[in-house]
N, C-alpha and C positions, 0 to 999 in steps of 0.2 A: 232342739226339736225343729224340724224343717217347717218353713212357712208355706202355707198353701197359696195358690194363685189368687184366690179370693181375698185372703188376709193381706197379701202383698198389695193388692189393688186398694184395699181400704187404708193402708198405712203409707202408701207411696206418696211422695210430694208431687208426683205428676198427676195424681187423681184430680179430676175436674173440680170436685167439691172442695178439696183441700186448697187448690189454687184460688178458688173464689174466696175462701175464708182468709187466705193470706192477703189477697188484694183488699178485702174489706178492712183487715187490721192495718194494712199499710196506709189506707186513706185516712185513718184516724190518728196517725202519728203527727205530732205537732210540727215537725220540720216541713219545709217545702221541698218536695222531690217527687218527680214522676217516674223514678226508676222502679223496676219490678220488685226489688227487695230492699229492705232497710239495711241489711248487711252490706250490700253493694254500695249504697250511699255512704254508710259509715266508713267503708274502705277508702272511698274518695276523700272524705274529710280527713281521716287520720293519716293518709299517705301523702296527699299533696296540698291540702288546704291548711289544716291546723299547724303543721310544722313551719309553714311560711307566713302565717298570719301575723301581722305586726302586733306588738303587745297592746297598743292603744285600741286596735280593733277587737282584740280578744276581750279586753276589759269592757268595752262598750257592748259587745255581744252578750257578755255575762250579766251586765246590768239590765239590758233590755229583756233578757230571758225572764226576769222577775216581774216585768210589767204585765198587767192583765191583758193587754192587747198585743202581746209579743208575736202573734201570728202575722202581724203587719210588717215585721222587719224583713229586710233583705237577707237571704240566706248567706252563709259564709262562703259557699262556693261561688255564688253569684257576685258577692263582693270582690272576691279574688279576680273573677272574670272582668268586671268593670274596671278594676284597677289596672289590669294589663291592657285592656282595650284602649283606655285613655292614653296610656303610654305609646301604644302602637300608632295611634293617629296623631300623636304629638299635640294633644289638645292643650289649650291655654285659657280660652274663654268658654266657660261652660254654664249650664243651667240644670237645675233639678227641681222638678215639680212633684211634691210629696216627699217629706223629709222624715217624719216620725221622730225617732230618737237620734237619727243621723248616722246610722251604720254605713249606708251607701254613700252618704255625703262625706264621711271620713275617708272611705276608700278612694273617692274622687280627689279630695283635697291632698291626700298623701301622694297621689300619682302626678299631680300638677307641679309645674316648676314654681319656684319661690314667688314669682310675680303672677301666677295663675289666679283666675277668678271664678267663683261660682255664685250665680244668682239663684238662691234657694228659696222656695215658696212652700208654705204649709199653713193650714187654717188653725193649727194648734201649736202655739209657741211653748206651752208647758212641756210637751213631749220633747221638743227640741232641746229645751234647757236641761232635761235629764241627762242628755249626752254631751252638752256643751262643755262642762268642766274637763271631760276627757279629751275633747277636741282641742281645747285650749292648752291642755298639758302636752298634747302631741305637737304643738307649735304651728298649727295650720289654721287657726280661727281667723287670722287676718285675710285669708283668701275668700271668706264666706260673707256674702251680703244676704242676710236672712230677711225675708219679708213675710209678715204674718197676714193671712187673709187669702181669699180666693185668687187663683192664678190668672183667670181670664181677664180681669181688668188690667192687670200688669202687662199681660201679653198684648192686649189691645193698644196700650200706650206705646209699647215698643214697636209694634207693627206700624203705628201711625207715623212714626218718624223713619223715613227711608234710610237714614244713616245707620239704623240698627239691622237692616236687612243683610243677610249673609255674613253676620259677624260672629256667630257661635260655632265653635268647633265640635262640641259634643253636648247633647241634651238627654237627660234621663227622666222618664215619666213613670211614676209609681204612685198614682193618686186615684181620684174618683173616676171609675171606669165609664160612667155615663157621660163624661166630658172628654174622653179620649179623642173622639172625632173632632170636637171643637178645638182641642189643643193642636191636633195635627194641622188643621186648616191655617193656624197661625204660625206654628213652629216651622213649617216648610219654608216660610219666607225668612225666618230668622237664622236658620242654620245655613252655613255656607255650602256651596257646591263642593262636594268631597267630604263634607262634614257628616256626622252620625247622630241619629236620634234612636234611643233605645226605649221601647215600650215594654213595661213589665207586666207579668200575669196574663200573657196572651194565650196560654193554654188553660187558664182559670180552673185549677184543681181537676183538670181532665174533663170538665163538664162540656167542653166544646164538641166532644164526640158522643156525649150521652144522649139517649132518647129524651124527648121533651117531658115524658112522664116519669123519668127516673127519679128516685129519691135524692134530694139535694138539700143542703142547708139553705135557709131563706136568703141569706145574702149572696150565696153562690147562684141561686136561681135568678135573683133580681138582676145581677150584673151580667149574666151569661149572654143575653142577646146583644148587649152593648159590646162585649168582647168579640162576639161573632161578627158584628157589623164592622168593627175596626179591622179585624183580620181580612175581611173581604175587601174593604176599601184600600188597605195597604197593598194587597196583592194586585189591585187594578190601577194603582197610582204610577203613571209612567215617569214621574219625576224622581223616583227612588229605585234603588236596588234593595232587596230585602233578604233576610235570612232569619228564619224562626228556629230558635234553639231550645231544647228541653232542659234548660238550666233553671234551677229554682222552680218557679211555677210557670215557666215559659217566658222567654224574652225574645222580642222581634227587633233585630237590628236593621235600621234603615239608613242607607247611604244616599245622600242627595246627589243626583247626577245632572239635574237641569233645573 
């Protein structure tokens, strides 16, 4: 039986109401992706990410998926991106603020040369120790100097000694969004000219373009203004070149130029 125009409109995926429903479903998916469809994101994972994912990273990803706070982890496609970026800039001395179970940390450690170093900071060592056996099995634990506690006091100590200025090749920040501006004020002195800082979650679940009265989870709403403040500050900072990418939950790459 032929379908009428009205029926086709009701069932067509181009219908505005259906699009809205698809978008709402997509926002509830546990993975971090800002793509328009889950199928497209799955295509990326299955075509270029999972086939190339090191066995140790796969194991850590699967262990982390069972943790109740697994939404905090770096997505697999972003882990792949970080691993390649570190190789492209020939990083050797690096830093990571916000570790969780260590998926992005492992991506970094695997990309570094044998004598590469990562200063890693997180307020929760218990989460880090969940992934530590896998990191040790991968043979890269010796590259990691883990510090438990807030990052700002450590950064202040580093900045106080001018010998540390301009010594870091790559820095990745995936931590408390309300301190991102404070981190940037210190990290800009520690990263070398030509070095890179990556700030994670700079599109913050897409909330950066949502109306102020839009429905949001409490934690999304709380940190939204801090993310907006960071994005504005980075765009206006003449000491860096920036590129905001829709990978994971959004990552802004900053290259220090002065």
